[in-house]
C-alpha beads as a LAMMPS data file, in Angstrom:
LAMMPS data file: protein, C-alpha beads

118 atoms
117 bonds

1 atom types
1 bond types

-500.0 500.0 xlo xhi
-500.0 500.0 ylo yhi
-500.0 500.0 zlo zhi

Masses

1 110.0

Atoms # bond

1 1 1 -349.953 326.642 154.201
2 1 1 -350.011 329.856 156.005
3 1 1 -351.715 332.980 154.612
4 1 1 -351.439 336.249 155.857
5 1 1 -353.914 338.685 154.093
6 1 1 -353.700 342.526 154.301
7 1 1 -356.482 344.888 153.094
8 1 1 -355.992 348.629 152.968
9 1 1 -358.715 351.247 154.022
10 1 1 -356.566 353.300 151.789
11 1 1 -359.138 354.013 149.469
12 1 1 -362.267 353.394 151.464
13 1 1 -362.642 349.738 150.738
14 1 1 -360.756 347.055 149.603
15 1 1 -360.874 346.332 145.765
16 1 1 -361.542 350.031 145.493
17 1 1 -360.551 352.178 141.978
18 1 1 -357.621 354.472 142.132
19 1 1 -358.852 357.883 142.676
20 1 1 -355.951 359.882 141.836
21 1 1 -353.235 359.614 138.946
22 1 1 -351.132 357.454 141.178
23 1 1 -350.922 353.800 141.150
24 1 1 -352.174 352.554 144.670
25 1 1 -351.257 349.170 146.470
26 1 1 -354.922 348.321 147.706
27 1 1 -354.060 344.734 148.966
28 1 1 -351.383 342.102 149.699
29 1 1 -351.618 338.291 150.649
30 1 1 -348.178 336.837 151.623
31 1 1 -347.742 332.942 151.102
32 1 1 -344.826 330.995 152.568
33 1 1 -343.386 329.144 149.703
34 1 1 -339.801 327.128 149.473
35 1 1 -337.224 329.431 150.650
36 1 1 -339.114 332.954 149.939
37 1 1 -342.337 334.495 150.371
38 1 1 -345.013 334.893 147.635
39 1 1 -346.624 338.439 147.583
40 1 1 -349.939 338.388 145.745
41 1 1 -349.906 342.590 145.096
42 1 1 -353.358 343.954 144.087
43 1 1 -352.912 347.340 142.590
44 1 1 -355.520 350.091 141.394
45 1 1 -354.486 352.604 138.710
46 1 1 -355.695 354.965 136.531
47 1 1 -354.227 353.464 133.365
48 1 1 -354.976 354.998 130.341
49 1 1 -353.112 353.104 127.811
50 1 1 -349.553 352.785 127.107
51 1 1 -349.097 356.403 127.370
52 1 1 -349.797 356.010 131.254
53 1 1 -349.907 352.667 133.450
54 1 1 -348.798 350.854 136.410
55 1 1 -345.775 349.613 135.479
56 1 1 -344.171 347.893 138.533
57 1 1 -344.758 347.210 142.231
58 1 1 -341.977 346.706 144.892
59 1 1 -341.201 344.788 148.013
60 1 1 -339.016 347.070 150.532
61 1 1 -337.431 346.430 154.190
62 1 1 -337.750 348.681 156.402
63 1 1 -334.611 350.705 155.535
64 1 1 -336.011 351.114 152.255
65 1 1 -333.934 348.420 150.788
66 1 1 -335.988 346.714 147.300
67 1 1 -335.803 342.917 148.661
68 1 1 -338.033 342.156 145.045
69 1 1 -339.842 343.765 142.330
70 1 1 -342.659 342.568 139.887
71 1 1 -342.199 344.140 136.298
72 1 1 -345.830 345.004 134.980
73 1 1 -345.525 344.306 130.821
74 1 1 -348.640 345.926 129.986
75 1 1 -351.301 348.470 130.856
76 1 1 -354.896 347.341 132.770
77 1 1 -357.169 349.632 131.324
78 1 1 -360.169 347.132 131.537
79 1 1 -358.913 345.048 134.590
80 1 1 -359.248 347.565 137.868
81 1 1 -358.042 346.828 140.131
82 1 1 -355.681 344.002 139.478
83 1 1 -353.335 341.523 141.352
84 1 1 -350.124 340.066 140.269
85 1 1 -347.419 337.714 141.968
86 1 1 -344.015 337.482 143.045
87 1 1 -341.794 335.262 144.790
88 1 1 -339.352 337.395 147.076
89 1 1 -336.490 336.010 149.038
90 1 1 -336.705 338.278 152.470
91 1 1 -333.689 338.170 154.953
92 1 1 -334.054 336.342 158.056
93 1 1 -335.216 338.316 160.832
94 1 1 -337.353 340.661 158.372
95 1 1 -340.600 340.832 159.896
96 1 1 -342.627 343.382 158.131
97 1 1 -341.896 345.395 154.820
98 1 1 -343.734 348.071 152.776
99 1 1 -345.078 347.602 149.068
100 1 1 -345.072 350.305 146.553
101 1 1 -346.550 350.833 143.421
102 1 1 -345.115 352.546 140.349
103 1 1 -346.957 354.520 137.567
104 1 1 -345.009 355.099 134.580
105 1 1 -345.684 358.818 134.363
106 1 1 -346.112 360.059 137.915
107 1 1 -343.491 357.559 139.677
108 1 1 -344.168 356.250 143.308
109 1 1 -346.582 358.750 144.194
110 1 1 -349.783 356.429 145.584
111 1 1 -350.657 354.792 148.437
112 1 1 -348.186 351.838 149.855
113 1 1 -348.749 349.278 152.471
114 1 1 -346.914 347.825 155.247
115 1 1 -347.504 344.075 155.698
116 1 1 -346.310 341.748 158.951
117 1 1 -344.509 338.759 157.467
118 1 1 -345.044 335.565 158.899

Bonds

1 1 1 2
2 1 2 3
3 1 3 4
4 1 4 5
5 1 5 6
6 1 6 7
7 1 7 8
8 1 8 9
9 1 9 10
10 1 10 11
11 1 11 12
12 1 12 13
13 1 13 14
14 1 14 15
15 1 15 16
16 1 16 17
17 1 17 18
18 1 18 19
19 1 19 20
20 1 20 21
21 1 21 22
22 1 22 23
23 1 23 24
24 1 24 25
25 1 25 26
26 1 26 27
27 1 27 28
28 1 28 29
29 1 29 30
30 1 30 31
31 1 31 32
32 1 32 33
33 1 33 34
34 1 34 35
35 1 35 36
36 1 36 37
37 1 37 38
38 1 38 39
39 1 39 40
40 1 40 41
41 1 41 42
42 1 42 43
43 1 43 44
44 1 44 45
45 1 45 46
46 1 46 47
47 1 47 48
48 1 48 49
49 1 49 50
50 1 50 51
51 1 51 52
52 1 52 53
53 1 53 54
54 1 54 55
55 1 55 56
56 1 56 57
57 1 57 58
58 1 58 59
59 1 59 60
60 1 60 61
61 1 61 62
62 1 62 63
63 1 63 64
64 1 64 65
65 1 65 66
66 1 66 67
67 1 67 68
68 1 68 69
69 1 69 70
70 1 70 71
71 1 71 72
72 1 72 73
73 1 73 74
74 1 74 75
75 1 75 76
76 1 76 77
77 1 77 78
78 1 78 79
79 1 79 80
80 1 80 81
81 1 81 82
82 1 82 83
83 1 83 84
84 1 84 85
85 1 85 86
86 1 86 87
87 1 87 88
88 1 88 89
89 1 89 90
90 1 90 91
91 1 91 92
92 1 92 93
93 1 93 94
94 1 94 95
95 1 95 96
96 1 96 97
97 1 97 98
98 1 98 99
99 1 99 100
100 1 100 101
101 1 101 102
102 1 102 103
103 1 103 104
104 1 104 105
105 1 105 106
106 1 106 107
107 1 107 108
108 1 108 109
109 1 109 110
110 1 110 111
111 1 111 112
112 1 112 113
113 1 113 114
114 1 114 115
115 1 115 116
116 1 116 117
117 1 117 118
């Protein structure tokens, strides 16, 4: 199984906690699985509870088209940063994507991560 690991130096170190009110993508692993790619995305966010938390992440192609998303069903106040997975069907010929995290209050304002695909 091929594994591609990308760690952001976005927050000084992989796995660092969010430093703003935004949700930041701080790590991405991509695995070939069947007909798609599994994205293991690590997000650091300033979750405070149901009133404010990272509520999803998205995989977008270079044109900004959303190829797949993972809804995050609850706050992660005591689990920071946290990793969640989703399998995404990526069109043939796509060699890179960008992963974005969304905050329930702030929207898409944090660090994203560009990822080269296998």
